[in-house]
BALOBA-1460 file (C-alpha; in Angstrom, 3 decimals):
// residues 397
<rec num="1" residu="m" x="7.048" y="-9.776" z="-38.976"/>
<rec num="2" residu="e" x="10.460" y="-10.779" z="-39.088"/>
<rec num="3" residu="v" x="11.181" y="-14.259" z="-39.265"/>
<rec num="4" residu="s" x="14.734" y="-15.288" z="-37.306"/>
<rec num="5" residu="a" x="16.202" y="-18.518" z="-36.981"/>
<rec num="6" residu="l" x="17.731" y="-18.171" z="-33.380"/>
<rec num="7" residu="r" x="15.961" y="-19.986" z="-30.905"/>
<rec num="8" residu="t" x="14.706" y="-17.819" z="-27.699"/>
<rec num="9" residu="a" x="13.427" y="-19.216" z="-24.449"/>
<rec num="10" residu="e" x="9.643" y="-19.583" z="-24.473"/>
<rec num="11" residu="a" x="9.331" y="-17.248" z="-21.614"/>
<rec num="12" residu="i" x="10.046" y="-14.116" z="-23.354"/>
<rec num="13" residu="g" x="6.714" y="-14.755" z="-25.347"/>
<rec num="14" residu="r" x="5.039" y="-13.984" z="-22.359"/>
<rec num="15" residu="i" x="6.313" y="-10.844" z="-21.261"/>
<rec num="16" residu="g" x="4.203" y="-7.920" z="-22.187"/>
<rec num="17" residu="t" x="5.190" y="-3.853" z="-22.064"/>
<rec num="18" residu="e" x="4.085" y="-1.001" z="-20.806"/>
<rec num="19" residu="s" x="1.368" y="0.940" z="-23.591"/>
<rec num="20" residu="a" x="2.157" y="4.601" z="-22.167"/>
<rec num="21" residu="f" x="5.700" y="4.165" z="-23.683"/>
<rec num="22" residu="e" x="4.200" y="3.198" z="-26.895"/>
<rec num="23" residu="v" x="1.773" y="6.288" z="-27.141"/>
<rec num="24" residu="l" x="4.488" y="8.840" z="-25.753"/>
<rec num="25" residu="a" x="6.265" y="7.711" z="-28.866"/>
<rec num="26" residu="r" x="3.515" y="7.861" z="-31.538"/>
<rec num="27" residu="a" x="2.668" y="11.323" z="-29.848"/>
<rec num="28" residu="k" x="6.249" y="12.428" z="-30.108"/>
<rec num="29" residu="a" x="6.001" y="11.500" z="-33.972"/>
<rec num="30" residu="l" x="2.860" y="13.651" z="-34.576"/>
<rec num="31" residu="e" x="4.663" y="16.387" z="-32.875"/>
<rec num="32" residu="a" x="7.342" y="15.877" z="-35.064"/>
<rec num="33" residu="a" x="5.010" y="16.268" z="-38.347"/>
<rec num="34" residu="g" x="3.788" y="19.450" z="-37.245"/>
<rec num="35" residu="r" x="0.489" y="18.086" z="-35.548"/>
<rec num="36" residu="s" x="-0.717" y="19.557" z="-31.999"/>
<rec num="37" residu="v" x="-0.547" y="17.018" z="-29.231"/>
<rec num="38" residu="i" x="-1.304" y="17.468" z="-25.627"/>
<rec num="39" residu="n" x="0.081" y="14.737" z="-23.963"/>
<rec num="40" residu="l" x="-2.252" y="13.580" z="-20.982"/>
<rec num="41" residu="g" x="-1.161" y="10.004" z="-21.603"/>
<rec num="42" residu="i" x="2.681" y="9.275" z="-19.830"/>
<rec num="43" residu="g" x="2.615" y="9.049" z="-16.015"/>
<rec num="44" residu="q" x="5.518" y="11.324" z="-14.863"/>
<rec num="45" residu="p" x="5.208" y="14.832" z="-13.096"/>
<rec num="46" residu="d" x="5.668" y="17.946" z="-15.232"/>
<rec num="47" residu="f" x="7.809" y="19.774" z="-12.505"/>
<rec num="48" residu="q" x="11.203" y="19.611" z="-12.549"/>
<rec num="49" residu="t" x="13.604" y="18.226" z="-10.082"/>
<rec num="50" residu="p" x="14.344" y="20.880" z="-6.791"/>
<rec num="51" residu="g" x="17.151" y="22.234" z="-7.412"/>
<rec num="52" residu="h" x="18.992" y="21.305" z="-4.044"/>
<rec num="53" residu="i" x="18.653" y="17.789" z="-5.095"/>
<rec num="54" residu="v" x="20.191" y="18.731" z="-8.484"/>
<rec num="55" residu="e" x="23.005" y="20.456" z="-7.109"/>
<rec num="56" residu="a" x="23.597" y="17.452" z="-4.600"/>
<rec num="57" residu="a" x="24.237" y="15.211" z="-7.776"/>
<rec num="58" residu="i" x="26.562" y="18.045" z="-8.914"/>
<rec num="59" residu="k" x="28.876" y="17.877" z="-5.909"/>
<rec num="60" residu="a" x="28.882" y="14.255" z="-5.548"/>
<rec num="61" residu="l" x="30.219" y="13.971" z="-9.487"/>
<rec num="62" residu="r" x="32.933" y="16.966" z="-8.083"/>
<rec num="63" residu="d" x="33.617" y="15.033" z="-5.063"/>
<rec num="64" residu="g" x="34.813" y="12.216" z="-6.908"/>
<rec num="65" residu="h" x="31.986" y="9.780" z="-6.277"/>
<rec num="66" residu="h" x="32.340" y="7.807" z="-9.482"/>
<rec num="67" residu="g" x="32.899" y="4.523" z="-8.532"/>
<rec num="68" residu="y" x="30.670" y="1.208" z="-7.625"/>
<rec num="69" residu="t" x="28.915" y="1.816" z="-4.367"/>
<rec num="70" residu="p" x="27.780" y="-0.993" z="-1.845"/>
<rec num="71" residu="a" x="24.985" y="-3.345" z="-3.720"/>
<rec num="72" residu="g" x="22.046" y="-2.300" z="-1.560"/>
<rec num="73" residu="g" x="23.196" y="1.151" z="-1.485"/>
<rec num="74" residu="i" x="25.269" y="3.639" z="0.528"/>
<rec num="75" residu="p" x="24.692" y="3.517" z="4.209"/>
<rec num="76" residu="a" x="23.684" y="7.055" z="4.356"/>
<rec num="77" residu="l" x="21.211" y="6.500" z="1.536"/>
<rec num="78" residu="r" x="19.820" y="3.372" z="3.523"/>
<rec num="79" residu="e" x="20.008" y="5.460" z="7.088"/>
<rec num="80" residu="a" x="17.845" y="7.999" z="4.960"/>
<rec num="81" residu="v" x="15.444" y="6.682" z="4.095"/>
<rec num="82" residu="a" x="15.003" y="4.561" z="7.461"/>
<rec num="83" residu="a" x="14.523" y="7.483" z="8.991"/>
<rec num="84" residu="d" x="11.877" y="9.101" z="6.536"/>
<rec num="85" residu="l" x="9.674" y="6.310" z="6.927"/>
<rec num="86" residu="h" x="10.041" y="7.019" z="11.118"/>
<rec num="87" residu="r" x="8.836" y="10.325" z="10.231"/>
<rec num="88" residu="r" x="6.316" y="9.695" z="7.926"/>
<rec num="89" residu="l" x="4.683" y="6.407" z="9.081"/>
<rec num="90" residu="g" x="6.190" y="6.329" z="12.477"/>
<rec num="91" residu="v" x="8.050" y="2.984" z="12.002"/>
<rec num="92" residu="e" x="10.999" y="1.637" z="13.031"/>
<rec num="93" residu="v" x="13.013" y="0.374" z="10.010"/>
<rec num="94" residu="n" x="16.472" y="-1.236" z="10.029"/>
<rec num="95" residu="p" x="18.814" y="0.468" z="7.466"/>
<rec num="96" residu="g" x="20.191" y="-2.928" z="6.642"/>
<rec num="97" residu="l" x="16.665" y="-4.025" z="5.219"/>
<rec num="98" residu="v" x="16.402" y="-1.165" z="2.687"/>
<rec num="99" residu="l" x="17.705" y="-1.862" z="-0.366"/>
<rec num="100" residu="a" x="18.335" y="0.965" z="-3.359"/>
<rec num="101" residu="v" x="17.441" y="-0.109" z="-7.010"/>
<rec num="102" residu="p" x="17.422" y="2.169" z="-10.248"/>
<rec num="103" residu="g" x="13.786" y="2.841" z="-10.413"/>
<rec num="104" residu="g" x="10.377" y="0.417" z="-8.820"/>
<rec num="105" residu="k" x="10.248" y="-1.712" z="-11.239"/>
<rec num="106" residu="v" x="13.061" y="-3.527" z="-10.465"/>
<rec num="107" residu="t" x="11.364" y="-4.061" z="-7.236"/>
<rec num="108" residu="m" x="8.416" y="-5.846" z="-9.030"/>
<rec num="109" residu="f" x="10.796" y="-7.715" z="-10.860"/>
<rec num="110" residu="f" x="12.469" y="-8.773" z="-7.558"/>
<rec num="111" residu="a" x="9.347" y="-9.818" z="-5.676"/>
<rec num="112" residu="v" x="8.065" y="-11.752" z="-8.541"/>
<rec num="113" residu="l" x="11.129" y="-13.588" z="-9.470"/>
<rec num="114" residu="i" x="11.493" y="-14.503" z="-5.659"/>
<rec num="115" residu="f" x="7.986" y="-15.934" z="-5.410"/>
<rec num="116" residu="g" x="6.956" y="-16.740" z="-9.120"/>
<rec num="117" residu="e" x="7.038" y="-20.185" z="-10.642"/>
<rec num="118" residu="l" x="5.426" y="-22.590" z="-12.422"/>
<rec num="119" residu="g" x="2.107" y="-23.557" z="-10.198"/>
<rec num="120" residu="a" x="2.034" y="-20.599" z="-7.971"/>
<rec num="121" residu="e" x="-0.515" y="-17.905" z="-8.112"/>
<rec num="122" residu="i" x="0.394" y="-14.304" z="-7.658"/>
<rec num="123" residu="m" x="-2.779" y="-12.126" z="-6.959"/>
<rec num="124" residu="y" x="-2.566" y="-8.298" z="-8.492"/>
<rec num="125" residu="p" x="-4.713" y="-5.343" z="-8.925"/>
<rec num="126" residu="n" x="-6.775" y="-5.193" z="-11.869"/>
<rec num="127" residu="p" x="-6.587" y="-2.025" z="-13.715"/>
<rec num="128" residu="g" x="-3.309" y="-1.991" z="-12.743"/>
<rec num="129" residu="f" x="0.167" y="-1.286" z="-13.546"/>
<rec num="130" residu="p" x="0.830" y="-3.422" z="-16.169"/>
<rec num="131" residu="i" x="4.121" y="-4.298" z="-15.342"/>
<rec num="132" residu="y" x="2.390" y="-6.469" z="-12.678"/>
<rec num="133" residu="e" x="0.798" y="-9.027" z="-14.913"/>
<rec num="134" residu="s" x="3.412" y="-9.385" z="-17.305"/>
<rec num="135" residu="v" x="6.186" y="-10.008" z="-14.811"/>
<rec num="136" residu="i" x="3.929" y="-12.397" z="-13.129"/>
<rec num="137" residu="k" x="3.550" y="-14.485" z="-16.767"/>
<rec num="138" residu="f" x="7.265" y="-14.183" z="-17.210"/>
<rec num="139" residu="s" x="7.838" y="-16.032" z="-14.427"/>
<rec num="140" residu="g" x="5.687" y="-18.789" z="-14.906"/>
<rec num="141" residu="a" x="3.210" y="-18.175" z="-11.869"/>
<rec num="142" residu="t" x="-0.198" y="-17.853" z="-12.720"/>
<rec num="143" residu="p" x="-1.753" y="-14.126" z="-12.505"/>
<rec num="144" residu="v" x="-4.686" y="-13.815" z="-10.134"/>
<rec num="145" residu="p" x="-6.939" y="-10.628" z="-10.855"/>
<rec num="146" residu="i" x="-8.214" y="-8.476" z="-7.775"/>
<rec num="147" residu="p" x="-10.856" y="-6.122" z="-9.770"/>
<rec num="148" residu="l" x="-10.991" y="-2.819" z="-8.745"/>
<rec num="149" residu="l" x="-14.433" y="-1.521" z="-8.960"/>
<rec num="150" residu="e" x="-15.909" y="1.958" z="-9.824"/>
<rec num="151" residu="e" x="-18.532" y="1.613" z="-7.153"/>
<rec num="152" residu="n" x="-15.780" y="0.968" z="-4.553"/>
<rec num="153" residu="g" x="-14.060" y="4.098" z="-5.077"/>
<rec num="154" residu="f" x="-11.385" y="1.443" z="-7.051"/>
<rec num="155" residu="a" x="-10.128" y="0.386" z="-3.937"/>
<rec num="156" residu="f" x="-9.719" y="-3.175" z="-3.409"/>
<rec num="157" residu="s" x="-11.851" y="-5.024" z="-1.175"/>
<rec num="158" residu="a" x="-10.277" y="-6.890" z="1.643"/>
<rec num="159" residu="e" x="-13.198" y="-9.790" z="1.954"/>
<rec num="160" residu="d" x="-12.816" y="-10.044" z="-1.947"/>
<rec num="161" residu="v" x="-8.692" y="-10.350" z="-1.716"/>
<rec num="162" residu="l" x="-9.078" y="-13.063" z="0.971"/>
<rec num="163" residu="a" x="-11.498" y="-14.917" z="-0.634"/>
<rec num="164" residu="r" x="-9.116" y="-14.999" z="-3.547"/>
<rec num="165" residu="i" x="-6.005" y="-17.135" z="-1.419"/>
<rec num="166" residu="t" x="-5.927" y="-20.516" z="-2.452"/>
<rec num="167" residu="p" x="-2.530" y="-22.727" z="-1.386"/>
<rec num="168" residu="k" x="-1.232" y="-22.054" z="-4.672"/>
<rec num="169" residu="t" x="-0.754" y="-18.336" z="-3.621"/>
<rec num="170" residu="s" x="2.422" y="-17.322" z="-2.681"/>
<rec num="171" residu="l" x="2.617" y="-13.017" z="-3.060"/>
<rec num="172" residu="i" x="-0.156" y="-10.654" z="-3.279"/>
<rec num="173" residu="i" x="0.513" y="-7.315" z="-4.737"/>
<rec num="174" residu="l" x="-1.459" y="-3.983" z="-3.532"/>
<rec num="175" residu="n" x="-1.071" y="-0.543" z="-5.066"/>
<rec num="176" residu="s" x="-2.474" y="2.419" z="-2.810"/>
<rec num="177" residu="p" x="-2.948" y="5.303" z="-3.920"/>
<rec num="178" residu="a" x="-3.352" y="3.280" z="-7.491"/>
<rec num="179" residu="n" x="-2.044" y="3.629" z="-10.890"/>
<rec num="180" residu="p" x="-4.066" y="3.800" z="-13.559"/>
<rec num="181" residu="t" x="-7.310" y="4.577" z="-10.974"/>
<rec num="182" residu="g" x="-6.051" y="7.147" z="-7.936"/>
<rec num="183" residu="g" x="-8.119" y="4.737" z="-6.030"/>
<rec num="184" residu="v" x="-7.224" y="5.227" z="-2.360"/>
<rec num="185" residu="t" x="-8.078" y="2.147" z="-0.083"/>
<rec num="186" residu="p" x="-9.364" y="3.073" z="2.953"/>
<rec num="187" residu="r" x="-6.892" y="2.132" z="6.532"/>
<rec num="188" residu="a" x="-10.197" y="0.458" z="7.745"/>
<rec num="189" residu="e" x="-10.127" y="-1.854" z="4.550"/>
<rec num="190" residu="v" x="-6.387" y="-2.707" z="5.313"/>
<rec num="191" residu="d" x="-6.987" y="-3.206" z="8.616"/>
<rec num="192" residu="k" x="-9.380" y="-6.323" z="7.427"/>
<rec num="193" residu="l" x="-6.813" y="-7.612" z="5.019"/>
<rec num="194" residu="v" x="-4.172" y="-7.788" z="7.764"/>
<rec num="195" residu="a" x="-6.388" y="-9.654" z="10.120"/>
<rec num="196" residu="g" x="-7.693" y="-12.117" z="7.514"/>
<rec num="197" residu="l" x="-4.010" y="-12.666" z="6.247"/>
<rec num="198" residu="a" x="-3.134" y="-13.907" z="9.456"/>
<rec num="199" residu="r" x="-5.044" y="-17.176" z="8.468"/>
<rec num="200" residu="h" x="-2.406" y="-17.583" z="5.484"/>
<rec num="201" residu="p" x="0.827" y="-17.309" z="6.994"/>
<rec num="202" residu="g" x="2.797" y="-18.221" z="4.139"/>
<rec num="203" residu="v" x="1.637" y="-15.691" z="1.817"/>
<rec num="204" residu="a" x="4.188" y="-12.719" z="0.785"/>
<rec num="205" residu="v" x="2.879" y="-9.173" z="0.109"/>
<rec num="206" residu="m" x="4.372" y="-6.269" z="-2.066"/>
<rec num="207" residu="s" x="2.918" y="-3.137" z="-1.338"/>
<rec num="208" residu="d" x="3.559" y="-0.757" z="-3.881"/>
<rec num="209" residu="e" x="3.174" y="2.940" z="-2.027"/>
<rec num="210" residu="i" x="5.203" y="5.484" z="-4.498"/>
<rec num="211" residu="y" x="2.308" y="7.542" z="-4.647"/>
<rec num="212" residu="g" x="2.149" y="7.464" z="-0.998"/>
<rec num="213" residu="q" x="2.542" y="11.000" z="-0.423"/>
<rec num="214" residu="m" x="-0.085" y="12.224" z="-3.362"/>
<rec num="215" residu="l" x="-3.274" y="12.390" z="-1.305"/>
<rec num="216" residu="y" x="-6.185" y="14.571" z="-1.462"/>
<rec num="217" residu="d" x="-9.130" y="15.699" z="0.721"/>
<rec num="218" residu="g" x="-7.342" y="15.226" z="4.173"/>
<rec num="219" residu="r" x="-7.123" y="11.204" z="3.218"/>
<rec num="220" residu="e" x="-4.446" y="9.496" z="5.192"/>
<rec num="221" residu="h" x="-1.949" y="6.728" z="3.787"/>
<rec num="222" residu="a" x="-2.190" y="3.473" z="5.186"/>
<rec num="223" residu="s" x="1.022" y="1.830" z="4.487"/>
<rec num="224" residu="l" x="1.431" y="-2.082" z="5.247"/>
<rec num="225" residu="l" x="4.458" y="-1.439" z="6.850"/>
<rec num="226" residu="q" x="2.861" y="0.241" z="9.692"/>
<rec num="227" residu="y" x="1.249" y="-3.254" z="10.883"/>
<rec num="228" residu="p" x="4.286" y="-5.025" z="12.933"/>
<rec num="229" residu="e" x="2.111" y="-8.799" z="12.553"/>
<rec num="230" residu="l" x="2.710" y="-8.340" z="9.038"/>
<rec num="231" residu="r" x="6.456" y="-7.034" z="8.870"/>
<rec num="232" residu="d" x="8.106" y="-10.763" z="8.461"/>
<rec num="233" residu="r" x="6.195" y="-10.923" z="5.166"/>
<rec num="234" residu="v" x="5.790" y="-7.415" z="3.668"/>
<rec num="235" residu="i" x="7.717" y="-5.839" z="0.867"/>
<rec num="236" residu="l" x="7.467" y="-1.727" z="0.370"/>
<rec num="237" residu="l" x="7.963" y="-0.476" z="-2.801"/>
<rec num="238" residu="d" x="8.818" y="3.060" z="-2.683"/>
<rec num="239" residu="g" x="10.776" y="6.037" z="-4.391"/>
<rec num="240" residu="w" x="11.709" y="8.999" z="-5.884"/>
<rec num="241" residu="s" x="10.414" y="9.671" z="-9.156"/>
<rec num="242" residu="k" x="6.948" y="10.394" z="-8.708"/>
<rec num="243" residu="t" x="7.128" y="12.483" z="-4.648"/>
<rec num="244" residu="y" x="10.562" y="13.963" z="-5.982"/>
<rec num="245" residu="a" x="10.026" y="14.565" z="-9.994"/>
<rec num="246" residu="m" x="12.514" y="12.228" z="-10.326"/>
<rec num="247" residu="t" x="11.747" y="10.111" z="-12.844"/>
<rec num="248" residu="g" x="14.630" y="10.163" z="-14.928"/>
<rec num="249" residu="w" x="17.170" y="9.620" z="-11.979"/>
<rec num="250" residu="r" x="15.977" y="6.042" z="-11.958"/>
<rec num="251" residu="l" x="15.989" y="5.753" z="-8.376"/>
<rec num="252" residu="g" x="13.733" y="3.629" z="-5.581"/>
<rec num="253" residu="y" x="13.958" y="1.199" z="-3.401"/>
<rec num="254" residu="a" x="11.848" y="-1.804" z="-1.156"/>
<rec num="255" residu="v" x="12.389" y="-2.618" z="2.637"/>
<rec num="256" residu="w" x="12.233" y="-6.125" z="2.589"/>
<rec num="257" residu="p" x="11.533" y="-8.696" z="5.154"/>
<rec num="258" residu="k" x="14.793" y="-9.915" z="7.366"/>
<rec num="259" residu="s" x="14.399" y="-13.205" z="5.468"/>
<rec num="260" residu="l" x="14.570" y="-11.799" z="2.320"/>
<rec num="261" residu="i" x="17.280" y="-9.177" z="2.072"/>
<rec num="262" residu="e" x="19.873" y="-11.825" z="1.527"/>
<rec num="263" residu="g" x="18.303" y="-12.964" z="-1.701"/>
<rec num="264" residu="a" x="16.987" y="-9.493" z="-2.936"/>
<rec num="265" residu="t" x="20.531" y="-8.518" z="-2.832"/>
<rec num="266" residu="r" x="21.922" y="-11.361" z="-4.798"/>
<rec num="267" residu="l" x="19.495" y="-10.589" z="-7.393"/>
<rec num="268" residu="a" x="20.651" y="-6.549" z="-7.149"/>
<rec num="269" residu="i" x="24.482" y="-7.904" z="-7.555"/>
<rec num="270" residu="n" x="23.547" y="-10.335" z="-10.437"/>
<rec num="271" residu="c" x="21.465" y="-7.414" z="-12.558"/>
<rec num="272" residu="h" x="22.553" y="-4.221" z="-11.946"/>
<rec num="273" residu="s" x="25.408" y="-4.421" z="-9.360"/>
<rec num="274" residu="c" x="24.941" y="-0.850" z="-7.509"/>
<rec num="275" residu="v" x="22.398" y="1.836" z="-8.363"/>
<rec num="276" residu="n" x="24.503" y="4.999" z="-9.692"/>
<rec num="277" residu="a" x="26.287" y="6.782" z="-7.251"/>
<rec num="278" residu="p" x="25.527" y="10.778" z="-7.698"/>
<rec num="279" residu="a" x="21.603" y="9.784" z="-8.096"/>
<rec num="280" residu="q" x="22.057" y="8.155" z="-4.560"/>
<rec num="281" residu="f" x="23.471" y="11.589" z="-3.211"/>
<rec num="282" residu="a" x="20.367" y="13.517" z="-4.424"/>
<rec num="283" residu="g" x="18.306" y="10.940" z="-3.049"/>
<rec num="284" residu="i" x="20.162" y="11.619" z="0.390"/>
<rec num="285" residu="a" x="19.131" y="15.396" z="-0.474"/>
<rec num="286" residu="a" x="15.688" y="14.863" z="-1.323"/>
<rec num="287" residu="l" x="14.663" y="13.103" z="1.503"/>
<rec num="288" residu="e" x="16.573" y="15.360" z="4.123"/>
<rec num="289" residu="g" x="16.297" y="18.741" z="2.402"/>
<rec num="290" residu="p" x="13.220" y="20.833" z="2.527"/>
<rec num="291" residu="q" x="9.904" y="19.351" z="1.326"/>
<rec num="292" residu="e" x="8.081" y="22.573" z="0.418"/>
<rec num="293" residu="p" x="8.149" y="21.527" z="-3.135"/>
<rec num="294" residu="v" x="6.485" y="17.969" z="-2.590"/>
<rec num="295" residu="r" x="3.925" y="19.825" z="-0.734"/>
<rec num="296" residu="d" x="3.648" y="22.874" z="-3.863"/>
<rec num="297" residu="m" x="3.305" y="19.866" z="-6.281"/>
<rec num="298" residu="v" x="0.560" y="18.135" z="-4.548"/>
<rec num="299" residu="a" x="-1.018" y="21.077" z="-4.222"/>
<rec num="300" residu="a" x="-0.934" y="21.692" z="-7.790"/>
<rec num="301" residu="f" x="-2.306" y="18.297" z="-8.875"/>
<rec num="302" residu="d" x="-4.873" y="18.916" z="-6.664"/>
<rec num="303" residu="a" x="-5.878" y="22.426" z="-8.420"/>
<rec num="304" residu="r" x="-5.577" y="20.095" z="-11.848"/>
<rec num="305" residu="r" x="-7.545" y="17.257" z="-9.960"/>
<rec num="306" residu="r" x="-10.749" y="19.460" z="-9.690"/>
<rec num="307" residu="v" x="-10.601" y="21.138" z="-12.992"/>
<rec num="308" residu="v" x="-10.065" y="17.496" z="-14.626"/>
<rec num="309" residu="v" x="-13.082" y="16.339" z="-12.739"/>
<rec num="310" residu="e" x="-15.351" y="18.951" z="-13.320"/>
<rec num="311" residu="k" x="-14.593" y="19.310" z="-16.797"/>
<rec num="312" residu="l" x="-14.967" y="15.640" z="-17.807"/>
<rec num="313" residu="n" x="-18.319" y="15.235" z="-15.983"/>
<rec num="314" residu="a" x="-19.249" y="18.232" z="-18.359"/>
<rec num="315" residu="v" x="-18.336" y="15.939" z="-21.260"/>
<rec num="316" residu="p" x="-21.925" y="13.959" z="-22.805"/>
<rec num="317" residu="g" x="-20.984" y="10.156" z="-22.617"/>
<rec num="318" residu="l" x="-18.324" y="10.895" z="-19.772"/>
<rec num="319" residu="s" x="-18.219" y="10.176" z="-16.386"/>
<rec num="320" residu="c" x="-15.237" y="10.474" z="-13.383"/>
<rec num="321" residu="v" x="-15.289" y="9.922" z="-9.974"/>
<rec num="322" residu="a" x="-12.959" y="12.221" z="-8.051"/>
<rec num="323" residu="p" x="-9.667" y="10.290" z="-7.641"/>
<rec num="324" residu="g" x="-8.240" y="9.878" z="-4.099"/>
<rec num="325" residu="g" x="-4.543" y="10.007" z="-4.662"/>
<rec num="326" residu="a" x="-1.913" y="10.083" z="-7.223"/>
<rec num="327" residu="f" x="-2.067" y="12.217" z="-10.352"/>
<rec num="328" residu="y" x="-4.434" y="10.007" z="-12.523"/>
<rec num="329" residu="a" x="-8.160" y="10.393" z="-13.497"/>
<rec num="330" residu="f" x="-9.924" y="7.325" z="-14.662"/>
<rec num="331" residu="p" x="-13.003" y="8.421" z="-16.689"/>
<rec num="332" residu="n" x="-15.873" y="5.747" z="-17.520"/>
<rec num="333" residu="i" x="-16.550" y="6.424" z="-20.829"/>
<rec num="334" residu="s" x="-19.041" y="3.172" z="-21.866"/>
<rec num="335" residu="k" x="-22.026" y="5.587" z="-22.632"/>
<rec num="336" residu="t" x="-19.631" y="6.749" z="-25.695"/>
<rec num="337" residu="g" x="-20.237" y="3.067" z="-27.067"/>
<rec num="338" residu="i" x="-16.643" y="3.436" z="-27.987"/>
<rec num="339" residu="a" x="-14.114" y="0.799" z="-26.847"/>
<rec num="340" residu="a" x="-11.055" y="2.109" z="-24.474"/>
<rec num="341" residu="k" x="-8.101" y="1.381" z="-27.283"/>
<rec num="342" residu="k" x="-10.633" y="2.912" z="-30.458"/>
<rec num="343" residu="l" x="-11.050" y="5.935" z="-28.328"/>
<rec num="344" residu="e" x="-7.170" y="6.187" z="-27.561"/>
<rec num="345" residu="t" x="-6.520" y="5.926" z="-31.000"/>
<rec num="346" residu="g" x="-9.091" y="8.083" z="-32.302"/>
<rec num="347" residu="l" x="-8.081" y="10.990" z="-29.427"/>
<rec num="348" residu="l" x="-4.536" y="10.698" z="-30.445"/>
<rec num="349" residu="e" x="-4.608" y="10.553" z="-34.174"/>
<rec num="350" residu="q" x="-7.784" y="12.988" z="-34.739"/>
<rec num="351" residu="a" x="-8.310" y="15.099" z="-31.947"/>
<rec num="352" residu="g" x="-4.552" y="15.397" z="-30.672"/>
<rec num="353" residu="v" x="-4.825" y="14.425" z="-27.083"/>
<rec num="354" residu="a" x="-2.682" y="11.527" z="-25.911"/>
<rec num="355" residu="t" x="-4.428" y="8.988" z="-23.461"/>
<rec num="356" residu="i" x="-4.040" y="5.240" z="-22.283"/>
<rec num="357" residu="a" x="-6.890" y="3.090" z="-22.689"/>
<rec num="358" residu="g" x="-8.074" y="1.425" z="-19.923"/>
<rec num="359" residu="t" x="-7.533" y="-2.007" z="-20.935"/>
<rec num="360" residu="s" x="-3.735" y="-1.553" z="-21.056"/>
<rec num="361" residu="f" x="-4.040" y="-1.895" z="-17.517"/>
<rec num="362" residu="g" x="-5.901" y="-5.051" z="-17.567"/>
<rec num="363" residu="h" x="-9.437" y="-6.683" z="-18.782"/>
<rec num="364" residu="y" x="-11.157" y="-5.406" z="-15.621"/>
<rec num="365" residu="g" x="-10.164" y="-1.631" z="-17.518"/>
<rec num="366" residu="e" x="-12.665" y="-1.870" z="-20.665"/>
<rec num="367" residu="g" x="-14.807" y="1.284" z="-20.579"/>
<rec num="368" residu="y" x="-12.412" y="3.593" z="-19.232"/>
<rec num="369" residu="l" x="-9.446" y="5.964" z="-20.271"/>
<rec num="370" residu="r" x="-6.912" y="6.955" z="-18.063"/>
<rec num="371" residu="l" x="-5.654" y="10.615" z="-18.357"/>
<rec num="372" residu="s" x="-2.616" y="12.074" z="-16.415"/>
<rec num="373" residu="y" x="-3.084" y="15.257" z="-14.960"/>
<rec num="374" residu="a" x="0.865" y="15.900" z="-14.926"/>
<rec num="375" residu="n" x="0.142" y="19.042" z="-17.363"/>
<rec num="376" residu="s" x="-0.747" y="22.478" z="-16.972"/>
<rec num="377" residu="i" x="-4.203" y="23.418" z="-16.324"/>
<rec num="378" residu="e" x="-4.662" y="25.461" z="-19.701"/>
<rec num="379" residu="n" x="-3.929" y="22.360" z="-21.684"/>
<rec num="380" residu="i" x="-5.637" y="19.884" z="-19.484"/>
<rec num="381" residu="r" x="-8.916" y="22.856" z="-20.217"/>
<rec num="382" residu="e" x="-7.820" y="22.558" z="-24.225"/>
<rec num="383" residu="a" x="-7.368" y="18.648" z="-24.139"/>
<rec num="384" residu="i" x="-11.009" y="17.998" z="-22.352"/>
<rec num="385" residu="d" x="-12.577" y="20.176" z="-24.731"/>
<rec num="386" residu="r" x="-10.785" y="18.648" z="-27.495"/>
<rec num="387" residu="i" x="-12.247" y="15.209" z="-26.473"/>
<rec num="388" residu="g" x="-16.001" y="16.804" z="-26.188"/>
<rec num="389" residu="i" x="-15.685" y="18.008" z="-29.681"/>
<rec num="390" residu="w" x="-14.334" y="15.127" z="-31.080"/>
<rec num="391" residu="l" x="-17.185" y="12.836" z="-29.634"/>
<rec num="392" residu="e" x="-19.933" y="15.100" z="-30.597"/>
<rec num="393" residu="e" x="-18.418" y="14.713" z="-34.163"/>
<rec num="394" residu="r" x="-18.752" y="10.899" z="-34.164"/>
<rec num="395" residu="r" x="-22.323" y="11.517" z="-32.810"/>
<rec num="396" residu="s" x="-23.432" y="13.899" z="-35.440"/>
<rec num="397" residu="a" x="-21.825" y="11.475" z="-38.044"/>
């Protein structure tokens, strides 16, 4: 490691990373060297952004929308978000409480910066999106994991969450449907949590609902925005990246409580000024245009999900519960006797299959592997066949 005489802030040593991008880089390097690699690692749809959305951005550029916009987003975008939430969730949202941001991570960062400081505790899902824990540590707050267990369908337990609240708890981060597990928390469990939070009026909640439209087997999305008793302390995180296959557009939004919107907007001004203008017009077209591409994409993911679960459960040493949402499978690998990170490395370097170790999502992820089924059924079948062959060779060695 290169030694530097520069004196950096202590906090930079606490910030983590997202292993999916590291695995992606290694997979690309192997491909460049002539190796065959099937990528089931990176969490992004393998579909193109629908054409009418792309055209809206092109039109915005041609119409001269090249400058700054209001920090919170152009009024038409904020109004489109409010209308979409009313249509999907049956909730009334003041467009003035919507803050457009360049990707969902910005909302995570802002929420933790607002509530995280030395002496505070912030709860987060584990296994969960790795940026939660990373940013909590960066803020100086103490991360308090909420264990997501296979026997509970990787849904959070309201009783368990409530039992972990202390006088130091400032924020709870929740995610359903969940990355990396695909777990979906039933509405009955959300009801219990909301009722219990009445005893803790000083605790805020950030609800990451970026996969809220990717549900299977008739499951219902229970949004915390639908509970009026929590509206003054719920931060809704959502966006376009997953639902509309717009990961590279860097466009997300949050709905903030009235008491927090000014602070969040000031953070936006200090951080990124505003979201780029043509992307905002694309976002409007996505919300107001035809939704068939979304339904078609989710149907394709559902078909792949069934293949993934069937194939994984046929591999000796692996077992996989059917994910209820998102586009990830989280198979149990404990019977292989191989640690998650070692399995991730072996599968990539020797079998040519990119996956993510469960430990990349927290220590409760040991014994698991994340597979993204944002790939073709043909590639998914081939990848899991490679996994099975590699494991069989290890057993026979």
